N, CA, C, O and the ligand as a Tripos MOL2 file, in Angstrom:
@<TRIPOS>MOLECULE
protein
  285   283    72     0     0
PROTEIN
NO_CHARGES

@<TRIPOS>ATOM
      1 N         109.4760   87.7050  112.9390 N.3       1 MET1
      2 CA        110.5800   88.5660  112.6980 C.3       1 MET1
      3 C         111.0250   88.5010  111.2280 C.2       1 MET1
      4 O         111.3540   87.4180  110.7430 O.2       1 MET1
      5 N         111.0430   89.6060  110.5290 N.am      2 LYS2
      6 CA        111.3980   89.6840  109.2000 C.3       2 LYS2
      7 C         112.9410   89.5190  108.9380 C.2       2 LYS2
      8 O         113.7570   89.8940  109.7800 O.2       2 LYS2
      9 N         113.2790   89.0040  107.8630 N.am      3 THR3
     10 CA        114.7230   88.9940  107.5150 C.3       3 THR3
     11 C         115.1550   90.3420  106.9860 C.2       3 THR3
     12 O         114.5620   90.8570  106.0380 O.2       3 THR3
     13 N         116.1750   90.9180  107.5820 N.am      4 PRO4
     14 CA        116.6980   92.2960  106.9390 C.3       4 PRO4
     15 C         117.0150   92.1190  105.3970 C.2       4 PRO4
     16 O         117.4900   91.0940  104.9100 O.2       4 PRO4
     17 N         116.7120   93.1670  104.7630 N.am      5 GLU5
     18 CA        116.8820   93.1690  103.3270 C.3       5 GLU5
     19 C         117.5970   94.5410  102.9000 C.2       5 GLU5
     20 O         117.5680   95.5530  103.5990 O.2       5 GLU5
     21 N         118.1880   94.4500  101.7650 N.am      6 ARG6
     22 CA        118.7130   95.7210  101.2590 C.3       6 ARG6
     23 C         117.5450   96.4410  100.5330 C.2       6 ARG6
     24 O         116.6620   95.8450   99.9160 O.2       6 ARG6
     25 N         117.6340   97.7800  100.6720 N.am      7 MET7
     26 CA        116.6090   98.6650  100.0590 C.3       7 MET7
     27 C         117.2960   99.5860   99.0730 C.2       7 MET7
     28 O         118.5090   99.7910   99.0980 O.2       7 MET7
     29 N         116.4470  100.1380   98.1930 N.am      8 GLN8
     30 CA        116.8190  101.2270   97.3060 C.3       8 GLN8
     31 C         115.8120  102.2710   97.1510 C.2       8 GLN8
     32 O         114.6110  102.0190   97.2520 O.2       8 GLN8
     33 N         116.2840  103.4730   96.8990 N.am      9 VAL9
     34 CA        115.3470  104.5870   96.6810 C.3       9 VAL9
     35 C         115.8150  105.2870   95.3870 C.2       9 VAL9
     36 O         116.9730  105.6940   95.2860 O.2       9 VAL9
     37 N         114.9430  105.4190   94.4380 N.am     10 GLU10
     38 CA        115.2760  106.0820   93.1220 C.3      10 GLU10
     39 C         116.5120  105.3690   92.6130 C.2      10 GLU10
     40 O         117.4090  106.0310   92.0910 O.2      10 GLU10
     41 N         116.6020  104.1080   92.7310 N.am     11 GLY11
     42 CA        117.7690  103.3670   92.0820 C.3      11 GLY11
     43 C         119.0090  103.3960   92.9660 C.2      11 GLY11
     44 O         119.9850  102.7080   92.6670 O.2      11 GLY11
     45 N         118.9990  104.1250   93.9790 N.am     12 ARG12
     46 CA        120.2950  104.2230   94.7600 C.3      12 ARG12
     47 C         120.1900  103.4960   96.0350 C.2      12 ARG12
     48 O         119.1640  103.5700   96.7110 O.2      12 ARG12
     49 N         121.2320  102.7810   96.3990 N.am     13 ALA13
     50 CA        121.1690  101.8600   97.6370 C.3      13 ALA13
     51 C         120.9970  102.7380   98.7980 C.2      13 ALA13
     52 O         121.6230  103.7890   98.9330 O.2      13 ALA13
     53 N         120.0450  102.2410   99.7230 N.am     14 LEU14
     54 CA        119.8940  103.0160  100.8730 C.3      14 LEU14
     55 C         120.8930  102.5310  101.9280 C.2      14 LEU14
     56 O         121.0740  101.3330  102.1440 O.2      14 LEU14
     57 N         121.5340  103.5170  102.5770 N.am     15 SER15
     58 CA        122.4310  103.1890  103.7250 C.3      15 SER15
     59 C         121.9090  103.9840  104.8090 C.2      15 SER15
     60 O         121.3500  105.0570  104.5810 O.2      15 SER15
     61 N         122.0770  103.4620  106.1360 N.am     16 CYS16
     62 CA        121.5800  104.1160  107.2700 C.3      16 CYS16
     63 C         122.2910  105.4070  107.4530 C.2      16 CYS16
     64 O         123.5020  105.4460  107.2370 O.2      16 CYS16
     65 N         121.6110  106.5240  107.8540 N.am     17 VAL17
     66 CA        122.1510  107.7970  108.0280 C.3      17 VAL17
     67 C         123.0600  107.8510  109.3320 C.2      17 VAL17
     68 O         123.9000  108.7430  109.4440 O.2      17 VAL17
     69 N         122.9000  106.9830  110.2160 N.am     18 VAL18
     70 CA        123.5870  106.8700  111.5120 C.3      18 VAL18
     71 C         124.8490  106.0260  111.3810 C.2      18 VAL18
     72 O         125.9620  106.5170  111.5710 O.2      18 VAL18
     73 N         124.6490  104.6710  111.0330 N.am     19 CYS19
     74 CA        125.7220  103.7890  111.0570 C.3      19 CYS19
     75 C         126.2150  103.2890  109.6670 C.2      19 CYS19
     76 O         127.1350  102.4800  109.5440 O.2      19 CYS19
     77 N         125.5360  103.8290  108.6470 N.am     20 GLU20
     78 CA        125.8000  103.2740  107.3310 C.3      20 GLU20
     79 C         125.6070  101.9680  106.9460 C.2      20 GLU20
     80 O         126.1290  101.4810  105.9430 O.2      20 GLU20
     81 N         124.7320  101.2610  107.8520 N.am     21 GLY21
     82 CA        124.3810   99.8780  107.6370 C.3      21 GLY21
     83 C         123.5000   99.7930  106.3610 C.2      21 GLY21
     84 O         122.8390  100.7330  105.9200 O.2      21 GLY21
     85 N         123.5750   98.5230  105.8110 N.am     22 GLY22
     86 CA        122.8560   98.3790  104.4940 C.3      22 GLY22
     87 C         121.7450   97.4330  104.4370 C.2      22 GLY22
     88 O         121.2740   97.0660  103.3600 O.2      22 GLY22
     89 N         121.3080   97.0230  105.5870 N.am     23 THR23
     90 CA        120.1340   96.0480  105.6230 C.3      23 THR23
     91 C         119.0840   96.6300  106.6440 C.2      23 THR23
     92 O         119.4110   97.1360  107.7170 O.2      23 THR23
     93 N         117.8700   96.5110  106.2250 N.am     24 PHE24
     94 CA        116.6720   97.0790  106.8540 C.3      24 PHE24
     95 C         115.5190   96.0970  106.8530 C.2      24 PHE24
     96 O         115.4470   95.1460  106.0760 O.2      24 PHE24
     97 N         114.5480   96.4200  107.8570 N.am     25 THR25
     98 CA        113.3140   95.7840  107.8300 C.3      25 THR25
     99 C         112.1650   96.8300  107.5560 C.2      25 THR25
    100 O         112.2440   97.9270  108.1100 O.2      25 THR25
    101 N         111.2190   96.5720  106.8190 N.am     26 ARG26
    102 CA        110.2480   97.5930  106.5090 C.3      26 ARG26
    103 C         108.8780   97.3170  106.9950 C.2      26 ARG26
    104 O         108.4600   96.1620  106.9110 O.2      26 ARG26
    105 N         108.1370   98.2450  107.4900 N.am     27 ARG27
    106 CA        106.7980   98.0400  107.8440 C.3      27 ARG27
    107 C         106.0020   99.3160  107.4950 C.2      27 ARG27
    108 O         106.6400  100.3630  107.3840 O.2      27 ARG27
    109 N         104.8130   99.3210  107.3310 N.am     28 THR28
    110 CA        103.9450  100.3790  107.0920 C.3      28 THR28
    111 C         103.3900  100.9010  108.4040 C.2      28 THR28
    112 O         102.8360  100.1330  109.1910 O.2      28 THR28
    113 N         103.5280  102.1690  108.6460 N.am     29 ILE29
    114 CA        102.9230  102.7170  109.9000 C.3      29 ILE29
    115 C         101.8790  103.8360  109.5200 C.2      29 ILE29
    116 O         101.9570  104.4400  108.4500 O.2      29 ILE29
    117 N         100.9500  104.0650  110.4070 N.am     30 THR30
    118 CA         99.9560  105.1730  110.0700 C.3      30 THR30
    119 C         100.2280  106.2810  110.9920 C.2      30 THR30
    120 O         100.3370  106.1450  112.2110 O.2      30 THR30
    121 N         100.3310  107.3910  110.3440 N.am     31 LEU31
    122 CA        100.4780  108.7730  111.2220 C.3      31 LEU31
    123 C          99.0120  109.2640  111.4120 C.2      31 LEU31
    124 O          98.2030  109.3060  110.4850 O.2      31 LEU31
    125 N          98.7500  109.6190  112.6440 N.am     32 ILE32
    126 CA         97.3000  110.0670  112.8970 C.3      32 ILE32
    127 C          97.3690  111.6120  112.6240 C.2      32 ILE32
    128 O          97.5910  112.4520  113.4960 O.2      32 ILE32
    129 N          97.1460  111.8740  111.2820 N.am     33 THR33
    130 CA         97.2090  113.2450  110.8090 C.3      33 THR33
    131 C          95.8390  113.8670  110.9040 C.2      33 THR33
    132 O          95.7570  115.0950  110.9490 O.2      33 THR33
    133 N          94.7690  113.1250  110.9370 N.am     34 SER34
    134 CA         93.4490  113.6910  110.9320 C.3      34 SER34
    135 C          92.9590  113.9000  112.3990 C.2      34 SER34
    136 O          91.9210  114.5210  112.6290 O.2      34 SER34
    137 N          93.6730  113.4070  113.3050 N.am     35 GLY35
    138 CA         93.1590  113.5090  114.7240 C.3      35 GLY35
    139 C          92.3730  112.3720  115.2460 C.2      35 GLY35
    140 O          92.0930  112.2800  116.4410 O.2      35 GLY35
    141 N          92.0000  111.4700  114.3200 N.am     36 VAL36
    142 CA         91.1330  110.4030  114.6610 C.3      36 VAL36
    143 C          91.6570  109.1620  114.1610 C.2      36 VAL36
    144 O          91.8560  109.0090  112.9560 O.2      36 VAL36
    145 N          91.9140  108.1900  115.0810 N.am     37 ALA37
    146 CA         92.5490  106.8190  114.6230 C.3      37 ALA37
    147 C          91.4880  106.0770  113.8730 C.2      37 ALA37
    148 O          90.3100  106.1540  114.2200 O.2      37 ALA37
    149 N          91.8890  105.3510  112.8380 N.am     38 ASN38
    150 CA         91.0300  104.3420  112.1330 C.3      38 ASN38
    151 C          89.9370  105.1700  111.4370 C.2      38 ASN38
    152 O          88.8310  104.6660  111.2420 O.2      38 ASN38
    153 N          90.2270  106.4630  111.0480 N.am     39 SER39
    154 CA         89.2280  107.1880  110.3210 C.3      39 SER39
    155 C          89.3380  107.0800  108.7590 C.2      39 SER39
    156 O          88.4740  107.5200  108.0010 O.2      39 SER39
    157 N          90.4820  106.4540  108.3560 N.am     40 GLY40
    158 CA         90.5880  106.3370  106.8660 C.3      40 GLY40
    159 C          91.2310  107.5460  106.2570 C.2      40 GLY40
    160 O          91.5360  107.4890  105.0660 O.2      40 GLY40
    161 N          91.4670  108.6230  106.9400 N.am     41 PHE41
    162 CA         92.0040  109.9690  106.4910 C.3      41 PHE41
    163 C          93.4230  110.1310  107.0270 C.2      41 PHE41
    164 O          93.9410  111.2450  106.9460 O.2      41 PHE41
    165 N          94.0700  109.1520  107.5490 N.am     42 ASN42
    166 CA         95.4410  109.3560  108.1420 C.3      42 ASN42
    167 C          96.4510  108.9210  106.9770 C.2      42 ASN42
    168 O          96.1390  108.1910  106.0370 O.2      42 ASN42
    169 N          97.6770  109.4710  107.1870 N.am     43 LYS43
    170 CA         98.6800  109.2110  106.2590 C.3      43 LYS43
    171 C          99.3780  107.9380  106.5930 C.2      43 LYS43
    172 O          99.6150  107.6510  107.7660 O.2      43 LYS43
    173 N          99.7150  107.1610  105.5940 N.am     44 GLU44
    174 CA        100.6410  105.9080  105.8320 C.3      44 GLU44
    175 C         101.9500  106.2510  105.2630 C.2      44 GLU44
    176 O         102.0970  106.9120  104.2340 O.2      44 GLU44
    177 N         102.9520  105.7390  106.0310 N.am     45 VAL45
    178 CA        104.3460  105.8430  105.5420 C.3      45 VAL45
    179 C         105.0380  104.5140  105.6940 C.2      45 VAL45
    180 O         104.6190  103.6370  106.4480 O.2      45 VAL45
    181 N         106.1060  104.4040  104.9530 N.am     46 ASP46
    182 CA        106.9500  103.2030  105.0310 C.3      46 ASP46
    183 C         108.0220  103.5220  106.1300 C.2      46 ASP46
    184 O         108.7760  104.4860  105.9910 O.2      46 ASP46
    185 N         108.0720  102.7990  107.0920 N.am     47 ALA47
    186 CA        109.1470  102.9240  108.1370 C.3      47 ALA47
    187 C         110.1890  101.8440  107.8580 C.2      47 ALA47
    188 O         109.9090  100.6470  107.9240 O.2      47 ALA47
    189 N         111.3670  102.2920  107.5540 N.am     48 VAL48
    190 CA        112.3860  101.2970  107.2750 C.3      48 VAL48
    191 C         113.4950  101.3570  108.4530 C.2      48 VAL48
    192 O         114.1840  102.3650  108.6090 O.2      48 VAL48
    193 N         113.6100  100.3030  109.2020 N.am     49 THR49
    194 CA        114.4560  100.3020  110.3230 C.3      49 THR49
    195 C         115.7060   99.6000  110.1340 C.2      49 THR49
    196 O         115.7510   98.4360  109.7370 O.2      49 THR49
    197 N         116.8070  100.3570  110.4400 N.am     50 CYS50
    198 CA        118.2020   99.7980  110.2880 C.3      50 CYS50
    199 C         118.3490   98.5100  111.1490 C.2      50 CYS50
    200 O         118.0120   98.4840  112.3330 O.2      50 CYS50
    201 N         118.8940   97.3980  110.4600 N.am     51 SER51
    202 CA        118.9920   96.2330  111.2840 C.3      51 SER51
    203 C         120.1490   96.3180  112.2220 C.2      51 SER51
    204 O         120.2010   95.5390  113.1740 O.2      51 SER51
    205 N         121.0720   97.1990  112.0230 N.am     52 SER52
    206 CA        122.2650   97.3720  112.8140 C.3      52 SER52
    207 C         121.9570   98.1700  114.0350 C.2      52 SER52
    208 O         122.1040   97.7090  115.1670 O.2      52 SER52
    209 N         121.5100   99.4220  113.7760 N.am     53 CYS53
    210 CA        121.4270  100.3900  115.0240 C.3      53 CYS53
    211 C         119.9810  100.6310  115.3830 C.2      53 CYS53
    212 O         119.7200  101.1210  116.4820 O.2      53 CYS53
    213 N         119.0340  100.3220  114.5410 N.am     54 GLY54
    214 CA        117.6500  100.4770  114.9070 C.3      54 GLY54
    215 C         117.0490  101.7660  114.5300 C.2      54 GLY54
    216 O         115.8630  101.9940  114.7660 O.2      54 GLY54
    217 N         117.8410  102.6390  113.9370 N.am     55 TYR55
    218 CA        117.2780  104.0140  113.5040 C.3      55 TYR55
    219 C         116.2530  103.8340  112.3930 C.2      55 TYR55
    220 O         116.4930  103.1590  111.3920 O.2      55 TYR55
    221 N         115.0570  104.4860  112.6150 N.am     56 ILE56
    222 CA        113.9580  104.3970  111.6840 C.3      56 ILE56
    223 C         113.9960  105.5500  110.6890 C.2      56 ILE56
    224 O         114.0510  106.7380  111.0070 O.2      56 ILE56
    225 N         113.9610  105.0780  109.4730 N.am     57 HIS57
    226 CA        113.8710  106.1090  108.3950 C.3      57 HIS57
    227 C         112.4600  106.0880  107.8360 C.2      57 HIS57
    228 O         111.9360  105.0080  107.5640 O.2      57 HIS57
    229 N         111.8590  107.1770  107.6640 N.am     58 GLN58
    230 CA        110.5330  107.2170  107.1810 C.3      58 GLN58
    231 C         110.3920  107.7970  105.7680 C.2      58 GLN58
    232 O         111.0460  108.7800  105.4190 O.2      58 GLN58
    233 N         109.5240  107.1670  104.9630 N.am     59 PHE59
    234 CA        109.3950  107.5810  103.5940 C.3      59 PHE59
    235 C         107.8980  107.5090  103.1820 C.2      59 PHE59
    236 O         107.0860  106.7180  103.6630 O.2      59 PHE59
    237 N         107.6390  108.4480  102.2170 N.am     60 VAL60
    238 CA        106.3260  108.3860  101.5560 C.3      60 VAL60
    239 C         106.1360  106.8900  101.0490 C.2      60 VAL60
    240 O         107.1090  106.2560  100.6420 O.2      60 VAL60
    241 N         104.8660  106.3440  101.0840 N.am     61 ARG61
    242 CA        104.6480  105.0380  100.5970 C.3      61 ARG61
    243 C         105.1240  104.8090   99.2180 C.2      61 ARG61
    244 O         104.9490  105.6990   98.3850 O.2      61 ARG61
    245 N         105.7320  103.6620   98.8790 N.am     62 GLY62
    246 CA        105.9770  103.2770   97.5210 C.3      62 GLY62
    247 C         107.3170  103.7390   96.9680 C.2      62 GLY62
    248 O         107.7460  103.3510   95.8820 O.2      62 GLY62
    249 N         107.9690  104.6050   97.7850 N.am     63 VAL63
    250 CA        109.2640  105.0300   97.3100 C.3      63 VAL63
    251 C         110.4520  104.0680   97.5050 C.2      63 VAL63
    252 O         111.3510  103.9670   96.6710 O.2      63 VAL63
    253 N         110.4070  103.3920   98.6160 N.am     64 VAL64
    254 CA        111.3780  102.5270   98.9250 C.3      64 VAL64
    255 C         111.1240  101.0780   98.2810 C.2      64 VAL64
    256 O         110.0260  100.5270   98.3650 O.2      64 VAL64
    257 N         112.1940  100.5270   97.6540 N.am     65 GLN65
    258 CA        112.0380   99.2460   97.0100 C.3      65 GLN65
    259 C         113.0180   98.3230   97.4990 C.2      65 GLN65
    260 O         114.1730   98.6830   97.7250 O.2      65 GLN65
    261 N         112.5940   97.0910   97.6830 N.am     66 THR66
    262 CA        113.5370   96.0410   98.1780 C.3      66 THR66
    263 C         114.4220   95.6630   97.0130 C.2      66 THR66
    264 O         113.9860   95.6110   95.8630 O.2      66 THR66
    265 N         115.6130   95.4130   97.3210 N.am     67 VAL67
    266 CA        116.6620   95.0670   96.3140 C.3      67 VAL67
    267 C         116.6610   93.4700   96.2260 C.2      67 VAL67
    268 O         116.9220   92.8110   97.2330 O.2      67 VAL67
    269 N         116.3970   92.9300   95.1420 N.am     68 GLU68
    270 CA        116.3460   91.5120   94.9990 C.3      68 GLU68
    271 C         117.7510   90.9300   94.9810 C.2      68 GLU68
    272 O         118.5340   91.2620   94.0910 O.2      68 GLU68
    273 N         118.0840   90.0980   95.9060 N.am     69 GLU69
    274 CA        119.3970   89.4350   95.9460 C.3      69 GLU69
    275 C         119.5640   88.3490   94.8230 C.2      69 GLU69
    276 O         118.6670   87.5400   94.5900 O.2      69 GLU69
    277 N         120.6740   88.3670   94.1830 N.am     70 PRO70
    278 CA        120.8260   87.3060   93.2170 C.3      70 PRO70
    279 C         120.8130   85.8630   93.9530 C.2      70 PRO70
    280 O         121.4670   85.6780   94.9790 O.2      70 PRO70
    281 N         120.0770   84.9240   93.3970 N.am     71 ALA71
    282 CA        120.0610   83.6350   94.0860 C.3      71 ALA71
    283 C         121.3360   82.8100   93.9450 C.2      71 ALA71
    284 O         121.4220   81.7090   94.4880 O.2      71 ALA71
    285 ZN        121.9940  102.0890  111.4060 Zn       72 ZN72
@<TRIPOS>BOND
     1     1     2 1
     2     2     3 1
     3     3     4 2
     4     3     5 am
     5     5     6 1
     6     6     7 1
     7     7     8 2
     8     7     9 am
     9     9    10 1
    10    10    11 1
    11    11    12 2
    12    11    13 am
    13    13    14 1
    14    14    15 1
    15    15    16 2
    16    15    17 am
    17    17    18 1
    18    18    19 1
    19    19    20 2
    20    19    21 am
    21    21    22 1
    22    22    23 1
    23    23    24 2
    24    23    25 am
    25    25    26 1
    26    26    27 1
    27    27    28 2
    28    27    29 am
    29    29    30 1
    30    30    31 1
    31    31    32 2
    32    31    33 am
    33    33    34 1
    34    34    35 1
    35    35    36 2
    36    35    37 am
    37    37    38 1
    38    38    39 1
    39    39    40 2
    40    39    41 am
    41    41    42 1
    42    42    43 1
    43    43    44 2
    44    43    45 am
    45    45    46 1
    46    46    47 1
    47    47    48 2
    48    47    49 am
    49    49    50 1
    50    50    51 1
    51    51    52 2
    52    51    53 am
    53    53    54 1
    54    54    55 1
    55    55    56 2
    56    55    57 am
    57    57    58 1
    58    58    59 1
    59    59    60 2
    60    59    61 am
    61    61    62 1
    62    62    63 1
    63    63    64 2
    64    63    65 am
    65    65    66 1
    66    66    67 1
    67    67    68 2
    68    67    69 am
    69    69    70 1
    70    70    71 1
    71    71    72 2
    72    71    73 am
    73    73    74 1
    74    74    75 1
    75    75    76 2
    76    75    77 am
    77    77    78 1
    78    78    79 1
    79    79    80 2
    80    79    81 am
    81    81    82 1
    82    82    83 1
    83    83    84 2
    84    83    85 am
    85    85    86 1
    86    86    87 1
    87    87    88 2
    88    87    89 am
    89    89    90 1
    90    90    91 1
    91    91    92 2
    92    91    93 am
    93    93    94 1
    94    94    95 1
    95    95    96 2
    96    95    97 am
    97    97    98 1
    98    98    99 1
    99    99   100 2
   100    99   101 am
   101   101   102 1
   102   102   103 1
   103   103   104 2
   104   103   105 am
   105   105   106 1
   106   106   107 1
   107   107   108 2
   108   107   109 am
   109   109   110 1
   110   110   111 1
   111   111   112 2
   112   111   113 am
   113   113   114 1
   114   114   115 1
   115   115   116 2
   116   115   117 am
   117   117   118 1
   118   118   119 1
   119   119   120 2
   120   119   121 am
   121   121   122 1
   122   122   123 1
   123   123   124 2
   124   123   125 am
   125   125   126 1
   126   126   127 1
   127   127   128 2
   128   127   129 am
   129   129   130 1
   130   130   131 1
   131   131   132 2
   132   131   133 am
   133   133   134 1
   134   134   135 1
   135   135   136 2
   136   135   137 am
   137   137   138 1
   138   138   139 1
   139   139   140 2
   140   139   141 am
   141   141   142 1
   142   142   143 1
   143   143   144 2
   144   143   145 am
   145   145   146 1
   146   146   147 1
   147   147   148 2
   148   147   149 am
   149   149   150 1
   150   150   151 1
   151   151   152 2
   152   151   153 am
   153   153   154 1
   154   154   155 1
   155   155   156 2
   156   155   157 am
   157   157   158 1
   158   158   159 1
   159   159   160 2
   160   159   161 am
   161   161   162 1
   162   162   163 1
   163   163   164 2
   164   163   165 am
   165   165   166 1
   166   166   167 1
   167   167   168 2
   168   167   169 am
   169   169   170 1
   170   170   171 1
   171   171   172 2
   172   171   173 am
   173   173   174 1
   174   174   175 1
   175   175   176 2
   176   175   177 am
   177   177   178 1
   178   178   179 1
   179   179   180 2
   180   179   181 am
   181   181   182 1
   182   182   183 1
   183   183   184 2
   184   183   185 am
   185   185   186 1
   186   186   187 1
   187   187   188 2
   188   187   189 am
   189   189   190 1
   190   190   191 1
   191   191   192 2
   192   191   193 am
   193   193   194 1
   194   194   195 1
   195   195   196 2
   196   195   197 am
   197   197   198 1
   198   198   199 1
   199   199   200 2
   200   199   201 am
   201   201   202 1
   202   202   203 1
   203   203   204 2
   204   203   205 am
   205   205   206 1
   206   206   207 1
   207   207   208 2
   208   207   209 am
   209   209   210 1
   210   210   211 1
   211   211   212 2
   212   211   213 am
   213   213   214 1
   214   214   215 1
   215   215   216 2
   216   215   217 am
   217   217   218 1
   218   218   219 1
   219   219   220 2
   220   219   221 am
   221   221   222 1
   222   222   223 1
   223   223   224 2
   224   223   225 am
   225   225   226 1
   226   226   227 1
   227   227   228 2
   228   227   229 am
   229   229   230 1
   230   230   231 1
   231   231   232 2
   232   231   233 am
   233   233   234 1
   234   234   235 1
   235   235   236 2
   236   235   237 am
   237   237   238 1
   238   238   239 1
   239   239   240 2
   240   239   241 am
   241   241   242 1
   242   242   243 1
   243   243   244 2
   244   243   245 am
   245   245   246 1
   246   246   247 1
   247   247   248 2
   248   247   249 am
   249   249   250 1
   250   250   251 1
   251   251   252 2
   252   251   253 am
   253   253   254 1
   254   254   255 1
   255   255   256 2
   256   255   257 am
   257   257   258 1
   258   258   259 1
   259   259   260 2
   260   259   261 am
   261   261   262 1
   262   262   263 1
   263   263   264 2
   264   263   265 am
   265   265   266 1
   266   266   267 1
   267   267   268 2
   268   267   269 am
   269   269   270 1
   270   270   271 1
   271   271   272 2
   272   271   273 am
   273   273   274 1
   274   274   275 1
   275   275   276 2
   276   275   277 am
   277   277   278 1
   278   278   279 1
   279   279   280 2
   280   279   281 am
   281   281   282 1
   282   282   283 1
   283   283   284 2
@<TRIPOS>SUBSTRUCTURE
     1 MET1         2 RESIDUE 1 A MET
     2 LYS2         6 RESIDUE 1 A LYS
     3 THR3        10 RESIDUE 1 A THR
     4 PRO4        14 RESIDUE 1 A PRO
     5 GLU5        18 RESIDUE 1 A GLU
     6 ARG6        22 RESIDUE 1 A ARG
     7 MET7        26 RESIDUE 1 A MET
     8 GLN8        30 RESIDUE 1 A GLN
     9 VAL9        34 RESIDUE 1 A VAL
    10 GLU10       38 RESIDUE 1 A GLU
    11 GLY11       42 RESIDUE 1 A GLY
    12 ARG12       46 RESIDUE 1 A ARG
    13 ALA13       50 RESIDUE 1 A ALA
    14 LEU14       54 RESIDUE 1 A LEU
    15 SER15       58 RESIDUE 1 A SER
    16 CYS16       62 RESIDUE 1 A CYS
    17 VAL17       66 RESIDUE 1 A VAL
    18 VAL18       70 RESIDUE 1 A VAL
    19 CYS19       74 RESIDUE 1 A CYS
    20 GLU20       78 RESIDUE 1 A GLU
    21 GLY21       82 RESIDUE 1 A GLY
    22 GLY22       86 RESIDUE 1 A GLY
    23 THR23       90 RESIDUE 1 A THR
    24 PHE24       94 RESIDUE 1 A PHE
    25 THR25       98 RESIDUE 1 A THR
    26 ARG26      102 RESIDUE 1 A ARG
    27 ARG27      106 RESIDUE 1 A ARG
    28 THR28      110 RESIDUE 1 A THR
    29 ILE29      114 RESIDUE 1 A ILE
    30 THR30      118 RESIDUE 1 A THR
    31 LEU31      122 RESIDUE 1 A LEU
    32 ILE32      126 RESIDUE 1 A ILE
    33 THR33      130 RESIDUE 1 A THR
    34 SER34      134 RESIDUE 1 A SER
    35 GLY35      138 RESIDUE 1 A GLY
    36 VAL36      142 RESIDUE 1 A VAL
    37 ALA37      146 RESIDUE 1 A ALA
    38 ASN38      150 RESIDUE 1 A ASN
    39 SER39      154 RESIDUE 1 A SER
    40 GLY40      158 RESIDUE 1 A GLY
    41 PHE41      162 RESIDUE 1 A PHE
    42 ASN42      166 RESIDUE 1 A ASN
    43 LYS43      170 RESIDUE 1 A LYS
    44 GLU44      174 RESIDUE 1 A GLU
    45 VAL45      178 RESIDUE 1 A VAL
    46 ASP46      182 RESIDUE 1 A ASP
    47 ALA47      186 RESIDUE 1 A ALA
    48 VAL48      190 RESIDUE 1 A VAL
    49 THR49      194 RESIDUE 1 A THR
    50 CYS50      198 RESIDUE 1 A CYS
    51 SER51      202 RESIDUE 1 A SER
    52 SER52      206 RESIDUE 1 A SER
    53 CYS53      210 RESIDUE 1 A CYS
    54 GLY54      214 RESIDUE 1 A GLY
    55 TYR55      218 RESIDUE 1 A TYR
    56 ILE56      222 RESIDUE 1 A ILE
    57 HIS57      226 RESIDUE 1 A HIS
    58 GLN58      230 RESIDUE 1 A GLN
    59 PHE59      234 RESIDUE 1 A PHE
    60 VAL60      238 RESIDUE 1 A VAL
    61 ARG61      242 RESIDUE 1 A ARG
    62 GLY62      246 RESIDUE 1 A GLY
    63 VAL63      250 RESIDUE 1 A VAL
    64 VAL64      254 RESIDUE 1 A VAL
    65 GLN65      258 RESIDUE 1 A GLN
    66 THR66      262 RESIDUE 1 A THR
    67 VAL67      266 RESIDUE 1 A VAL
    68 GLU68      270 RESIDUE 1 A GLU
    69 GLU69      274 RESIDUE 1 A GLU
    70 PRO70      278 RESIDUE 1 A PRO
    71 ALA71      282 RESIDUE 1 A ALA
    72 ZN72       285 GROUP 0 **** ****
C-alpha cells in the first residue's frame, strides 16, 4: 500500500473534483485501445486515486508530478 502524496499538475496543486481532498496515490494503468492486450500498442495513463473518497482521476502520462514534502 502506497502512502498518499500531494500531487501537482502544471505547477498547480491537485485537489479532488469530488471531495477536494489533497492526497492521492498514483499508478499507471493500460487502456486497451488497440483491441489486443499486451500488444504494445495500447495507451498508458496515470491513474491518480483520491485517498479520501477513492475517485480516480486520469491523466496522460507524465503530466502529474508528486509534490516533495519538506523534510
Ligand atoms: Zn476525493
